[in-house]
C-alpha positions as CSV (number, residue, x, y, z in Angstrom):
1,M,43.3,118.8,59.5
2,M,46.7,117.2,58.7
3,A,47.5,116.4,55.1
4,D,47.9,112.8,54.0
5,P,51.6,112.3,53.5
6,R,50.9,109.9,50.6
7,S,49.0,112.6,48.7
8,D,50.5,115.2,46.4
9,D,47.6,117.6,47.1
10,P,48.3,120.6,49.4
11,P,46.4,120.7,52.7
12,P,43.1,122.7,52.6
13,P,43.5,126.4,53.5
14,P,42.3,127.4,57.0
15,G,38.6,127.8,57.4
16,T,37.6,125.5,54.5
17,D,37.4,122.1,56.3
18,G,34.0,120.6,56.8
19,S,33.8,121.0,60.5
20,T,34.5,124.8,60.3
21,G,31.9,125.1,57.5
22,R,29.3,123.3,59.6
23,A,30.0,125.5,62.6
24,R,29.7,128.6,60.4
25,D,26.4,127.3,58.9
26,G,25.2,126.6,62.5
27,R,25.9,130.2,63.6
28,R,24.2,131.6,60.5
29,Q,21.1,129.5,61.2
30,E,21.1,130.6,64.8
31,R,21.3,134.2,63.8
32,A,18.5,133.7,61.3
33,T,16.3,132.0,63.9
34,A,17.0,134.9,66.4
35,T,16.1,137.5,63.7
36,R,12.9,135.7,62.8
37,H,11.9,135.5,66.5
38,A,12.7,139.2,67.0
39,L,10.6,140.1,63.9
40,L,7.7,138.1,65.3
41,V,8.0,139.7,68.7
42,A,8.0,143.2,67.2
43,A,5.0,142.3,64.9
44,G,3.1,140.8,67.9
45,E,3.5,144.1,69.8
46,Q,2.2,146.2,66.9
47,F,-0.7,143.9,66.1
48,A,-1.7,143.7,69.7
49,V,-1.8,147.5,70.1
50,H,-3.0,148.7,66.7
51,G,-4.7,145.6,65.2
52,Y,-3.7,143.8,62.0
53,H,-5.3,146.2,59.5
54,A,-3.9,149.4,61.0
55,T,-0.4,148.1,61.2
56,S,2.0,149.1,58.4
57,L,5.2,147.5,57.2
58,N,7.2,150.2,59.0
59,D,5.3,149.4,62.2
60,L,6.3,145.8,61.9
61,L,10.0,146.8,61.8
62,S,9.6,149.0,64.9
63,G,11.8,147.6,67.6
64,A,13.0,144.7,65.5
65,P,16.8,144.4,64.6
66,G,16.2,144.1,60.9
67,S,15.5,145.8,57.6
68,K,12.7,145.4,55.1
69,G,14.9,142.9,53.3
70,A,15.3,140.8,56.5
71,L,11.5,141.0,57.0
72,Y,10.7,139.8,53.4
73,F,13.4,137.1,53.6
74,H,11.5,135.5,56.4
75,F,7.9,136.6,55.5
76,P,6.8,137.4,52.0
77,S,3.8,139.5,53.2
78,K,2.1,141.0,56.3
79,R,-0.4,138.2,56.2
80,A,2.5,135.7,56.3
81,V,3.7,137.4,59.5
82,A,0.2,137.1,61.0
83,T,0.0,133.4,60.1
84,A,3.4,132.7,61.6
85,L,2.4,134.3,64.9
86,V,-0.7,132.1,65.1
87,E,1.3,129.0,64.1
88,E,4.0,129.7,66.7
89,M,1.5,130.2,69.4
90,A,-0.4,127.0,68.5
91,A,2.7,124.9,67.9
92,S,4.1,125.6,71.4
93,W,0.8,124.8,73.2
94,D,0.9,121.0,73.2
95,A,4.4,121.0,74.7
96,V,3.6,123.3,77.6
97,V,0.3,121.5,78.3
98,S,2.0,118.1,78.5
99,A,4.7,119.6,80.7
100,A,2.1,121.1,83.1
101,E,0.3,117.8,83.4
102,R,3.5,115.8,83.8
103,D,4.9,117.9,86.6
104,A,1.6,118.2,88.6
105,P,1.0,115.8,91.5
106,D,-2.7,115.4,90.6
107,P,-5.3,116.5,87.9
108,L,-6.6,119.5,89.9
109,R,-3.1,120.9,90.4
110,A,-2.6,120.2,86.6
111,V,-5.6,122.4,85.9
112,I,-4.1,125.2,88.0
113,A,-0.7,124.7,86.3
114,M,-2.2,124.8,82.9
115,T,-4.1,128.0,83.7
116,D,-0.9,129.5,85.1
117,I,0.7,129.0,81.7
118,V,-2.2,130.7,79.9
119,V,-1.9,133.7,82.2
120,V,1.9,134.0,81.6
121,R,1.4,133.5,77.8
122,L,-1.1,136.4,77.7
123,D,1.8,138.7,78.6
124,D,3.9,137.3,75.7
125,P,3.9,139.6,72.6
126,I,3.7,136.6,70.3
127,V,0.5,135.4,72.0
128,R,-1.0,138.9,72.3
129,G,-0.3,139.6,68.6
130,A,-1.7,136.2,67.6
131,A,-4.8,136.7,69.7
132,R,-5.4,140.1,68.0
133,V,-4.9,138.4,64.6
134,L,-7.5,135.8,65.5
135,R,-9.9,138.6,66.7
136,D,-9.4,140.5,63.5
137,Q,-10.2,137.2,61.6
138,V,-7.1,137.4,59.4
139,V,-6.5,133.7,59.1
140,D,-9.2,131.1,58.3
141,R,-8.1,128.5,60.9
142,P,-7.8,128.2,63.7
143,T,-10.5,130.6,64.9
144,L,-10.4,132.2,68.4
145,A,-13.5,130.1,69.3
146,E,-11.6,126.9,68.3
147,M,-8.6,127.8,70.4
148,S,-10.7,128.6,73.4
149,A,-12.7,125.4,72.9
150,G,-9.5,123.4,72.7
151,W,-8.3,124.7,76.0
152,E,-11.7,124.1,77.6
153,A,-11.6,120.5,76.4
154,E,-8.2,120.0,77.9
155,L,-9.4,121.3,81.3
156,A,-12.6,119.2,81.1
157,R,-10.4,116.1,80.5
158,L,-8.4,117.0,83.6
159,F,-11.5,117.6,85.7
160,V,-12.8,114.2,84.6
161,L,-9.6,112.6,85.8
162,A,-10.0,114.5,89.1
163,A,-13.5,113.1,89.5
164,E,-12.3,109.6,88.7
165,Q,-9.7,109.9,91.5
166,H,-12.4,111.2,93.9
167,L,-10.8,114.7,94.1
168,L,-14.0,116.5,93.0
169,E,-17.3,116.8,94.9
170,P,-19.7,114.3,93.4
171,A,-22.2,117.0,92.3
172,V,-19.6,118.9,90.3
173,D,-19.9,118.5,86.5
174,P,-16.4,118.5,85.0
175,A,-17.6,120.2,81.8
176,W,-19.2,123.0,83.8
177,A,-16.0,123.4,85.9
178,A,-13.8,123.7,82.8
179,H,-16.2,126.3,81.3
180,E,-16.2,128.4,84.5
181,V,-12.4,128.5,84.5
182,V,-12.1,129.6,80.9
183,V,-14.8,132.3,81.1
184,S,-13.5,133.5,84.5
185,L,-10.0,134.0,83.1
186,A,-11.2,135.5,79.8
187,G,-13.5,137.9,81.7
188,R,-10.8,139.0,84.1
189,A,-8.2,139.5,81.3
190,T,-10.7,141.7,79.3
191,L,-11.6,143.7,82.4
192,L,-8.1,144.3,83.5
193,E,-7.1,145.8,80.1
194,S,-9.4,148.8,80.9
195,L,-8.4,149.4,84.5
196,S,-6.0,152.0,85.7
197,P,-3.8,151.5,87.6
198,K,-3.0,148.2,86.1
199,Q,-3.8,145.0,88.0
200,E,-2.1,141.7,87.5
201,L,-4.1,138.9,86.0
202,W,-1.9,136.4,87.9
203,D,-3.1,137.9,91.2
204,R,-6.7,138.1,90.2
205,M,-6.7,134.4,89.2
206,D,-5.2,133.6,92.6
207,H,-8.2,135.2,94.2
208,F,-10.4,133.1,91.8
209,W,-8.8,129.8,92.7
210,T,-9.0,130.4,96.5
211,G,-12.7,130.9,96.1
212,F,-13.4,128.3,93.4
213,L,-11.4,125.3,94.5
214,P,-13.2,124.9,97.9
215,L,-16.5,124.8,95.9
216,V,-15.5,122.0,93.6
217,A,-12.7,120.0,95.3
218,T,-13.3,117.5,98.1
219,E,-12.6,118.5,101.7
220,T,-9.7,116.0,101.8
221,W,-8.0,117.6,98.8
222,C,-8.5,121.1,100.2
223,E,-6.9,120.1,103.5
224,G,-3.8,119.0,101.7
225,W,-3.6,122.2,99.6
226,D,-1.2,124.7,101.3
227,V,-2.6,128.0,100.1
228,R,0.2,130.1,101.6
229,S,3.0,128.3,99.8
230,W,0.9,127.9,96.7
231,T,0.5,131.6,96.3
232,A,4.3,132.0,96.4
233,R,4.8,129.6,93.5
234,P,7.0,130.8,90.7
235,H,5.6,131.8,87.3
236,P,6.1,129.1,84.7
237,P,7.8,129.8,81.4
238,S,5.5,130.6,78.5
239,G,7.1,128.1,76.1
240,L,7.6,130.8,73.5
241,G,11.2,132.0,74.2
242,R,14.2,131.2,72.0
């Protein structure tokens, strides 16, 4: 910044002008955001493996680039960490759901896209940790049942739209179809946790869709569904990264 020639005041020393200060504050905020996210990721991993009650403060710091001071700066207690995990998982859900629906060519493909996102999110440490927090009943709201019911309601809404657009067989109940998708994914996810060698939930759900969709979708829709190219589709983002 150049000094005003009409002023008797000396120019400000380097690094003290407003723009430099704002840039420094921005970098500091970015580092704080990254540290908070890393702490949540590490906590999510520990909660997912050991459960909330068996996880110690030292466990929460395992794999996280921070100290106890950094942890307490962002979270005043272990319960606050658990609450933040659930809040981050829930806050990101609406955005990814709307993106899946916006980018899909029809409601049935939106159902698949939304389920794809759930599958990908189940591999994210924040979601896995938050799910364990919900199973351990650490926070009052939301409950695991409420989260599941919310997803089922979104799927039922899409199946209703598919029925209105004559993409479903007339005998198919949209609420039943939504419920079957949710319990099928949940059952497979639970089963695969106990299998060795590990099997991928993504692949198991592909098998589900190739059997389920011809049962509920119209013949016209199925004829336009290219299964070979569909199975090669890319994994969507979880919506939980920095």
